[in-house]
N, C-alpha and C positions, 0 to 999 in steps of 0.2 A: 333683771330686763336688761340691762347693756348685755350681760353676759350671754343670754339668750340670742341678742341680736346681732352678737359678735361671731355666733357661730356659723349661722344662716347664709353669710357670705362666703366662710371658708369652707361651710357644703358645697355651695354654688362653684365656687373655683378647682376643688377637687373634681366634682361633675366635669368640668369644662375640662380639666388635664386628663382623666381618664378617657373623654372622648377623643381625645388629641392621640393618646395612644395605644387606637385601635389600629393604626396603621406600620406596626412593629413585625419581623420576618415571621416569625413561629404564629400565621395569624389565626390558624384553630383555637390554640390552646388560651394565648392572646385574647383573643375576642370572648370567650367563656367567662375570664377573668373579668374582663372588662363589665361583660354584661351583669356581672355580680357583683363587682362595684358599685354598678349604675344604680343596679336594685335596691342597695345597700344603702347607699347617699340616696335614694328619693324617697328612702321607707324613713330615713334619718330628718328630711323635711319636713316629711310629711307630720312627723311624730314632734318635731320643734313647733309647726305651726298649731298642733292641738295645744302644747304647754302656753302657746303663747295667748290661744285664746280663754284656755282654761286660769292662767294668770290674770285676763284681764278680767276675768267673772269674776274671781277674788278679790280685786282690787275695786269693783263696782259694788260687791256685796259689804267689804268692809266701810266703804262711804256709807251704804245707806244703814248700817249699823251704828257706826259713829254718829251719824244725824240723828238717829232715834235716840240714843244717849244722850245726843246735848240738849234734843228736847224734856227728855224726861228729866233733865237736869234743872231745868227750869221750875219746876216744880218743886222740888226738895224743899225749899222754902215755906210752903204752907204746911197747914195739917185738916185733917176733915173733922169738923164740929159737928154738932146737933143742936140746933137752936132749942129752944124751950118748948116752942110747940111741936120739934119732929121734925124739920127743914133739914136738910142740909148745908153747910157752904165750907171754904177753902180758908180760912182766915190766913194772917202771914204769921209766921213765927216769929215770938216777941225778941228773938234773938237777931233777928234779919228787920225788925224796925229801926230806921237811921232818918236822920232830916232827908237824906236822898230818896226815900222808900219808906213813908207814911204809912200805919196799919190801916190796914185794907183786907178787904175779904175779895176771892174771887167763885165764879160760877160751876159747881162741879161737873152740872153738863158741859158746858163747855170746854172742860179739862179733859173730860172721857173725848173729847173731839181734839183734843190738842191744842187748843186755845186758851189764853190767857184772859179772861174777860172782867173786871174790875166790876164787885157787884155793886150799886147804888144803895146807900143806907140811909132809909126812910123811919118815919117815927114805928110804924108797925110791919114793917117787914124788908127785905133786902129784895133790889130787882135788877135783873141781867137784861140790859138794851142789846146784847147778841142775838140771844136765844127768847127772849123776854118770859124767862121765867121769872116766877115770883115766889119768896122765900118769907113765912112769916115769922116773924123772931117774938113779937108782941102780942095778946089776943088786943080787937079789935073794941072797944067799948060797945054794949048793947045800946046805948043814947049816942049815937051817933052827935057830933057839936050842933048847938041850934045854927038856925040862920041869919045870926047875926054879922055872917061875916068871916067866925072861923070855919079853915077850910083845915082839909085831913086828908092824906094820900092813903089808897088800899089798893095800889095795883097788887 
């Protein structure tokens, strides 16, 4: 980009010199030559401006692609897993579990939207607080707990 920006002032200076040279003796030939020089300089200047626009577009595209790659890399430490009842979750791979990053799973639906939503783990299901998805991992007993104070969550 710096080289490109250095050319534009040079072209502008050449343009000014050519304009000043119009007052030389053999006016007809000189005017023709100067006219051609001015056309060439103008053409080059427009070409350089077009190159600048293309360069800027490439920079923007590069930035967008880098952001996309960075976003995807966030999910490399997860794997898709099917629960016993047929639902899907994305648990953290064992090699990434640490004291700073405990074992957990994220929502498959939110991941498709580029979000990393940690699933709440309940007795019978996983629940996503972001998109409200519930993924059952254990069958709910046919006889629910008695009304003696036992409670269970079936989100």
